[in-house]
LUMSEZA-823392 format. One record per residue (C-alpha): residue in one letter; residue number from 1; x, y, z. Coordinates in steps of 0.25 Angstrom, whole numbers, plus 5000, padded with zeros to 4 digits. Each point is the difference from the previous one (the first is absolute). Example, Ala and Ser with C-alpha at 12.3 -4.5 7.8 and 13.67 -1.06 7.14 Angstrom:
BEGIN
[A 1 [5049 4982 5031]]
[S 2 [5006 5014 4998]]
! end
This chain:
BEGIN
[X 1 [5028 5044 4852]]
[X 2 [4989 4989 5001]]
[X 3 [4986 5003 4996]]
[X 4 [4989 4993 5006]]
[X 5 [4986 5001 4993]]
[X 6 [4987 4996 5008]]
[X 7 [4985 5002 4997]]
[X 8 [4993 5009 5010]]
[X 9 [4985 5000 5001]]
[X 10 [4993 5014 5004]]
[X 11 [4985 5002 5003]]
[X 12 [4994 5014 4999]]
[X 13 [4985 5000 5003]]
[X 14 [4995 4987 4993]]
[X 15 [5010 5000 4990]]
[X 16 [5012 4991 5000]]
[X 17 [5013 5003 4993]]
[X 18 [5013 4992 4998]]
[X 19 [5013 5007 4997]]
[X 20 [5014 4996 4998]]
[X 21 [5010 5005 5011]]
[X 22 [5015 4999 4998]]
[X 23 [5009 5001 5012]]
[X 24 [5015 5001 4999]]
[X 25 [5006 4989 5009]]
[X 26 [5014 5001 5005]]
[X 27 [5008 4997 5013]]
[X 28 [4995 5008 5011]]
[X 29 [5007 5005 5013]]
[X 30 [4995 4996 5014]]
[X 31 [4995 5013 5004]]
[X 32 [4985 4998 4997]]
[X 33 [5001 4985 5003]]
[X 34 [5005 5004 5014]]
[X 35 [4990 5011 5002]]
[X 36 [4988 4990 4997]]
[X 37 [5006 4989 5008]]
[X 38 [5002 5009 5013]]
[X 39 [4986 5005 4999]]
[X 40 [4994 4986 4997]]
[X 41 [5007 4992 5010]]
[X 42 [5008 4991 4991]]
[X 43 [5014 4998 4995]]
[X 44 [5006 4998 4986]]
[X 45 [5008 4988 4998]]
[X 46 [5015 5003 4995]]
[X 47 [5005 4987 4994]]
[X 48 [5014 4997 4995]]
[X 49 [5002 4996 4986]]
[X 50 [5011 4993 4993]]
[X 51 [4995 4994 4988]]
[X 52 [4988 4998 4990]]
[X 53 [4992 4990 5008]]
[X 54 [5001 5008 5013]]
[X 55 [4995 5013 4993]]
[X 56 [4989 4992 4993]]
[X 57 [4995 4993 5012]]
[X 58 [5000 5012 5009]]
[X 59 [4993 5009 4989]]
[X 60 [4990 4989 4996]]
[X 61 [4995 4999 5015]]
[X 62 [4999 5015 5002]]
[X 63 [4993 5002 4986]]
[X 64 [4989 4989 5003]]
[X 65 [4998 5006 5014]]
[X 66 [5000 5015 4996]]
[X 67 [5011 5003 5009]]
[X 68 [5011 5011 4999]]
[X 69 [5014 4994 5001]]
[X 70 [5015 5003 5001]]
[X 71 [5010 4993 4993]]
[X 72 [5014 5002 5006]]
[X 73 [5014 4997 4996]]
[X 74 [5012 4998 5009]]
[X 75 [5014 5003 4996]]
[X 76 [5002 4985 4999]]
[X 77 [4989 4998 4991]]
[X 78 [5006 5011 4990]]
[X 79 [5013 4993 5001]]
[X 80 [4993 4986 4997]]
[X 81 [4990 5004 4989]]
[X 82 [5005 5013 4995]]
[X 83 [4993 5014 5002]]
[X 84 [4995 5001 4986]]
[X 85 [4994 4986 4999]]
[X 86 [4992 5002 5014]]
[X 87 [4995 5014 4995]]
[X 88 [4995 4994 4987]]
[X 89 [4993 4988 5008]]
[X 90 [4993 5010 5009]]
[X 91 [4996 5008 4988]]
[X 92 [4994 4988 4994]]
[X 93 [4992 4997 5013]]
[X 94 [4994 5014 4999]]
[X 95 [4996 4998 4986]]
[X 96 [4993 4986 5004]]
[X 97 [4994 5006 5012]]
[X 98 [4995 5014 4997]]
[X 99 [4989 5001 5010]]
[X 100 [5009 5000 5012]]
[X 101 [5011 5010 5005]]
[X 102 [5014 4994 5000]]
[X 103 [5012 5007 5006]]
[X 104 [5015 4996 4997]]
[X 105 [5008 5001 5012]]
[X 106 [5015 4999 5004]]
[X 107 [5001 4992 5013]]
[X 108 [5012 5003 5009]]
[X 109 [5008 5010 4992]]
[X 110 [5012 5002 5007]]
[X 111 [5007 5012 4992]]
[X 112 [4996 5012 4994]]
[X 113 [5006 4995 4987]]
[X 114 [4991 4987 5000]]
[X 115 [4987 5008 5003]]
[X 116 [5004 5010 4989]]
[X 117 [5002 4989 4990]]
[X 118 [4986 4994 5003]]
[X 119 [4993 5014 4999]]
[X 120 [5007 5003 4987]]
[X 121 [4996 4986 4995]]
[X 122 [4985 5000 5002]]
[X 123 [4997 4997 5015]]
[X 124 [4989 5008 5006]]
[X 125 [5004 4998 5014]]
[X 126 [5014 4997 5007]]
[X 127 [5004 4996 5014]]
[X 128 [5013 5006 5006]]
[X 129 [5004 4991 5012]]
[X 130 [5010 5008 5008]]
[X 131 [4995 4994 5013]]
[X 132 [5014 4994 5003]]
[X 133 [5006 5014 5000]]
[X 134 [4999 5011 5011]]
[X 135 [4987 5008 5002]]
[X 136 [5007 5012 4993]]
[X 137 [5006 4992 4989]]
[X 138 [4987 4993 4997]]
[X 139 [4993 5014 4999]]
[X 140 [5011 5005 4991]]
[X 141 [4999 4988 4990]]
[X 142 [4985 4999 5000]]
[X 143 [4998 5015 4998]]
[X 144 [5010 4999 4988]]
[X 145 [4992 4989 4994]]
[X 146 [4987 5007 5003]]
[X 147 [5004 5013 4993]]
[X 148 [5004 4992 4987]]
[X 149 [4988 4991 5000]]
[X 150 [4990 5011 5002]]
[X 151 [5006 5008 4989]]
[X 152 [4997 4988 4991]]
[X 153 [4986 4997 5005]]
[X 154 [5004 4988 5008]]
[X 155 [4997 4997 5015]]
[X 156 [5010 4995 5011]]
[X 157 [4999 4990 5011]]
[X 158 [5010 5002 5011]]
[X 159 [5003 4991 5013]]
[X 160 [5002 5003 5015]]
[X 161 [5004 4988 5008]]
[X 162 [5006 4987 4995]]
[X 163 [4994 4986 4998]]
[X 164 [5008 4987 5003]]
[X 165 [5001 4990 4989]]
[X 166 [5005 4998 4986]]
[X 167 [4994 5005 4987]]
[X 168 [5010 5000 4988]]
[X 169 [5011 5009 5004]]
[X 170 [4993 5006 5013]]
[X 171 [5006 4992 5011]]
[X 172 [4997 5003 5015]]
[X 173 [5004 4990 5010]]
[X 174 [4990 4997 5012]]
[X 175 [5003 5008 5011]]
[X 176 [5004 5012 4992]]
[X 177 [4986 5004 4995]]
[X 178 [4994 5013 5007]]
[X 179 [4986 5004 5001]]
[X 180 [4996 5014 4994]]
[X 181 [5001 5011 5011]]
[X 182 [4986 5007 4998]]
[X 183 [5006 5013 5006]]
[X 184 [5009 5001 4987]]
[X 185 [4989 4998 4989]]
[X 186 [4995 5014 5000]]
[X 187 [5013 5007 4998]]
[X 188 [5005 4989 4990]]
[X 189 [4987 5002 4991]]
[X 190 [5001 5015 5001]]
[X 191 [5014 5001 4997]]
[X 192 [5001 4990 4989]]
[X 193 [4986 5002 4993]]
[X 194 [4999 4985 4998]]
[X 195 [4986 4995 4995]]
[X 196 [4999 4987 5009]]
[X 197 [5008 4995 5011]]
[X 198 [5004 4985 5003]]
[X 199 [5001 4998 5015]]
[X 200 [5005 4988 5008]]
[X 201 [4990 4994 5010]]
[X 202 [5004 4986 5000]]
[X 203 [4999 4994 4986]]
[X 204 [5013 4994 4994]]
[X 205 [5005 4997 4986]]
[X 206 [5001 4986 4994]]
[X 207 [4994 4986 5004]]
[X 208 [5008 4999 5013]]
[X 209 [4995 5013 5006]]
[X 210 [5002 4996 5015]]
[X 211 [5010 4991 5008]]
[X 212 [4994 4989 5008]]
[X 213 [5004 5007 5013]]
[X 214 [4991 5012 4995]]
[X 215 [4988 4991 4999]]
[X 216 [4991 4990 5007]]
[X 217 [4995 4987 4994]]
[X 218 [4986 4996 4998]]
[X 219 [4994 4986 5003]]
[X 220 [5005 4995 4986]]
[X 221 [5014 5005 5003]]
[X 222 [4999 5012 4990]]
[X 223 [5007 5013 5004]]
[X 224 [4991 5011 5004]]
[X 225 [5006 5013 4998]]
[X 226 [4999 5012 5010]]
[X 227 [4989 5010 4997]]
[X 228 [5002 5012 4992]]
[X 229 [5002 5013 5008]]
[X 230 [4987 5007 4997]]
[X 231 [5003 5010 5011]]
[X 232 [5011 5005 4991]]
[X 233 [4991 5001 4988]]
[X 234 [4989 5007 5007]]
[X 235 [5010 5010 5006]]
[X 236 [5005 5003 4986]]
[X 237 [4986 5001 4995]]
[X 238 [4997 5011 5010]]
[X 239 [5012 5008 4997]]
[X 240 [4998 4998 4984]]
[X 241 [4985 5001 4999]]
[X 242 [4996 4997 4985]]
[X 243 [5014 4996 4996]]
[X 244 [5002 4986 4994]]
[X 245 [5008 4990 5007]]
[X 246 [5007 4988 4994]]
[X 247 [5003 4986 5006]]
[X 248 [5011 4992 4994]]
[X 249 [5003 4985 5003]]
[X 250 [4986 4997 5000]]
[X 251 [4999 4986 4995]]
[X 252 [4993 4990 5008]]
[X 253 [5008 4988 4996]]
[X 254 [4988 4990 4998]]
[X 255 [5003 4987 5007]]
[X 256 [4993 4992 4989]]
[X 257 [5011 5005 4990]]
[X 258 [5011 4998 5010]]
[X 259 [4995 4986 5001]]
[X 260 [4999 4998 4985]]
[X 261 [5014 5005 4998]]
[X 262 [5006 4990 5011]]
[X 263 [4991 4989 4995]]
[X 264 [5006 5001 4986]]
[X 265 [5015 5001 5004]]
[X 266 [5001 5013 5006]]
[X 267 [5006 5003 5014]]
[X 268 [4993 5012 5007]]
[X 269 [4999 4998 5015]]
[X 270 [4994 5010 5008]]
[X 271 [4996 5009 4989]]
[X 272 [4989 5010 5006]]
[X 273 [4993 5013 4996]]
[X 274 [4991 5011 5005]]
[X 275 [4986 4995 5003]]
[X 276 [4990 5005 4990]]
[X 277 [4990 5005 5010]]
[X 278 [5010 5010 5005]]
[X 279 [5003 5005 4986]]
[X 280 [4985 5002 4998]]
[X 281 [4999 5008 5013]]
[X 282 [5012 5009 4995]]
[X 283 [4993 5002 4986]]
[X 284 [4987 5005 5007]]
[X 285 [5009 5011 5007]]
[X 286 [5010 5009 4992]]
[X 287 [5008 4989 4994]]
[X 288 [4997 5002 4985]]
[X 289 [5011 4991 4994]]
[X 290 [5004 4986 5004]]
[X 291 [5012 4994 4994]]
[X 292 [4999 4985 4996]]
[X 293 [5011 4992 4994]]
[X 294 [5004 4987 5007]]
[X 295 [4986 4994 4999]]
[X 296 [5000 5001 4985]]
[X 297 [5014 4993 5000]]
[X 298 [4995 4989 5009]]
[X 299 [4987 4998 4992]]
[X 300 [5008 4999 4987]]
[X 301 [5011 4991 5005]]
[X 302 [4991 4991 5007]]
[X 303 [4992 4997 4988]]
[X 304 [5012 4999 4991]]
[X 305 [5006 4990 5009]]
[X 306 [4987 4992 5001]]
[X 307 [4999 5000 4985]]
[X 308 [5014 4995 4998]]
[X 309 [4997 4989 5010]]
[X 310 [4987 4996 4993]]
[X 311 [5006 5001 4985]]
[X 312 [5014 4996 5000]]
[X 313 [5000 4998 4985]]
[X 314 [4996 5015 4997]]
[X 315 [5010 5010 4996]]
[X 316 [4992 5011 4993]]
[X 317 [5000 5013 5009]]
[X 318 [4986 5003 4996]]
[X 319 [4995 4987 5006]]
[X 320 [5005 5004 5014]]
[X 321 [4999 5015 4999]]
[X 322 [4985 5000 4997]]
[X 323 [4996 4994 5014]]
[X 324 [5011 5009 5006]]
[X 325 [4993 5012 4994]]
[X 326 [4986 4995 5004]]
[X 327 [5006 4999 5014]]
[X 328 [5005 5014 5000]]
[X 329 [4986 5005 4995]]
[X 330 [4993 4992 5011]]
[X 331 [5009 5005 5011]]
[X 332 [4998 5015 4995]]
[X 333 [4985 4998 5000]]
[X 334 [5000 4995 5014]]
[X 335 [5008 5012 5005]]
[X 336 [4991 5010 4993]]
[X 337 [4987 4993 5005]]
[X 338 [5004 4996 5014]]
[X 339 [5012 5009 5004]]
[X 340 [5000 5013 4992]]
[X 341 [4985 5002 4998]]
[X 342 [5003 5007 4987]]
[X 343 [4990 4992 4991]]
[X 344 [4991 5009 4993]]
[X 345 [5008 5012 5003]]
[X 346 [5007 5003 4986]]
! end
């Protein structure tokens, strides 16, 4: 347990008293986060973590802006960084930022065994993604995970509908994605007991979210993606009043960082994301969790490429990872303030 001591001032009549208040700080589930977000018309950012600099950048931004935050770990991140290392990094972030609620979430768990491992290993939230399976198979696997998770005080995110794009080992080719069918959401939630539901309304994983054929081009030749299907979202909200909705694949792929990557030796033609104003609109509705990963990768990579170009004689990782960490922090702060609306909501 982590103990957080603060001084609280009380006033009774004309007398002012100060007392010490000690709070136990620990990783939290998303249950209370989502209730506040739903009622408050904002979303909580779920940012993927792979190493120390990313964890630090995310939580420093959230801490300074007094925002709740979800740190999520994919199957690929566990393979890269090791489960134990990632959990300990997140626990350190909790200790360094005791004033904000932090949840540790498994992103795109694809088996019961993987979800169980994360539940047993200290995660407070898991996602079971059985969206590629039949409706009945999705229900059966999701329910199995929910029963085990709830018995251990952990919450579960499930998914209906499939997103195109690539995220670690999640690969869905363009043309094979499927919007969520609103007529299925009530039965799915009732039969599985899941705590939140990721739906497909036109977002997509990765930095190459759409093909050129799916988009138009603006005056500068930049691809403009098709709008999100707010009609699908609104119908799901009607059928699941008060229930938290999740959006995956919600990076906006800022063109300034695409340009930076390309300027300093990269090759990312036609990388395009979800317009931030559409995500903010979704956050004002029932979307309580918005997943962001590619934007952090772009900000880090662009700044590291720039640093190498400007300092070809440097070789100390601390030299180039410091601006990379600041880029993560700046990106997350921007998302909290201008997309999620979660500042001051801790």
